[in-house]
N, C-alpha and C positions, 0 to 999 in steps of 0.2 A: 591969346585971350580964350578962355574956356566958355563954351556955350552952356547956358543953363538949360537943363532939360526938366520939363514939368512932367511929373509922374503922378498918376492917380492909382490907388490900390483899392479895389472893390472886394469886399469880404461877404461871403455868405455867413449866416449866423449859426444855425443849427448844424451840429457836427463839423463846424469849422472854428468859429470863435469859441463856442462852447462844445463840449463833448457830450451832447445830449440833444434830444428833440424837445424843445420848449413846448410844442403843441401837445405832446403827450406826457410830459413830465408831471404836470399837475395831477393828471389822472392816475399815474403810477403811484404818486405819493398820497393822494387824498381818497381815491376810490379804485383800488386795483381791480375789483370785479368789473367796474365800468370800463376800465382800460382794456380788459380782455375782449371786449366786444367791438373794439376799434375796426378790426378787419371786416367784420360783417356790417356794422352800422354805417360806415362812411359810404358804402355803396348806394345807400338810399338818398344821398344828397347830390346836388349838382356839382359839388366840388369839396375839397378838403376844408377850405375856410368855413363853409356852411356847417360842415360836420363839427369843427372845433367850437363854433358858436353854439351849436345844439348841445354839445357835451358840457359846455360851461353853463348853459341854461338848465340841463338836467341835474348837474351838480348842485346848482342853487335851489331849484324847485323841489327836487326829490330828496336831496340830502341835507339841505339847509346850509350848504357851504357856499360862501360868496366870494367877493373880490379880496377881502382881507385874507382868507385862508389860501386862495390861489396865489396871491402875491407873496405870502409867507413861504409857500412851498417853492416858488421860483427863486426866492432869495437864498435857497440852499445851493443853487448852482454856482460853482466857481469857474472862473476862466483859468485854464492851466497856466502855470507861471511862464512856461516857454512861449506860449501864444501871446500872453500879455506883454512879455518882454519884447517880442518881435513887433507887435503893433506899436508899442511905445517907441521903439527904435525907429520905425518907419515915420512916425509922427515927428520925432526929433530931427530927422533928416529933411523935414519940410515937405513931405509927400502929402497929397490930398488923400484922406482916408474916408471911405464910404462903406455903408452896409446896404446890401441889396438882398432881401430875404423874403421867403414865403411865410415867415413867422408873423408877428404883429407888433405894433408900437408899444403897447402896454408891457408885453413880456420882455421885449428887447430893452426898453428903458429901465425896467425893474432890475434886470440882471446886470446891465452895465453899471447902474448906480450902486448896486450891492458890491460890485467889484472895483469901484472907484474909477470907472472909465466913462462916465456919462458925458464928458466934454472932449473926448478924443476924436470922434468922427464928425465930419462936416455935414454929412447927409445920411439919413437913415430912410431908405425907401422900402416900404413893407406894407402889409395889410393894416389899414387903420383899425384901431381899437379904442375903447373908452370904458369908463366905469359908469354904469347906469343902473339905477334901482338896486344897488348893492351887488351887482355882478359885472363881470367883464363881458363886453359885447365886441365881436370881431366881424368886420365886413371885408369885402374884396377890395384890393387896390384898384383893379380895373373892373369896372362894372359893365363895360360894353359886352355885347353878346359874343363878339369875335374880334380879337386883336390882330388876327391875320397871321399868327405864327403857329405852325403845326408842332413845334418842338416844346412849347411851354404850356403849363397849365393855364386855364382860362383866367385865373385871378391876377397873373403877373407875368409879363414877357420880359425876362431879365435882359435879353439881347436888345430889345427895343428901348428899355430904359438906359442901358449903357450907351446906346447910340445917341442919346440926347446929351450926353456929357462930353461934348467936344472940347477941343482946345488944349489937349494934353499931347505931349510927345509920345508917351507910352501909357498904356492902361494894362494893369495886371488884375486878373480875377483870381481870388483865393476861395475855393469852395469845392 
């Protein structure tokens, strides 16, 4: 009798499922000059997530570019065929597939849908985002002042999240 092993595979999103940084892609495409200020500007904020939300606000307020333009730019991102094939193979093998990312829900769902993979992952844990007043708004996944992990950024402790996903014989992290 063969024992059934339960396996979960946890994927990062940026530079793993996609070969890009979704948080800066829209800036590169819609406002390259604004993208060039990323290194300097993000230091003014308490975290990267706050910077991305501010960049989306400036794009909307100063440039008149809102959620429609941002989402259209993200729809240009393709998942490499080899990555897509490996993910679909793992799904077909019956493994639990999850995304754990510092990106955000709107960006990830947009890119997955564009690539026909919106129903592949059982869980997507990331920074919440929404469309509000014609622009994308991004907030932190973890809004507590300190989640107690010195290895992770303040917005998301990936080790802490994976630790809540118990009950698997094996967990693989791809990222």
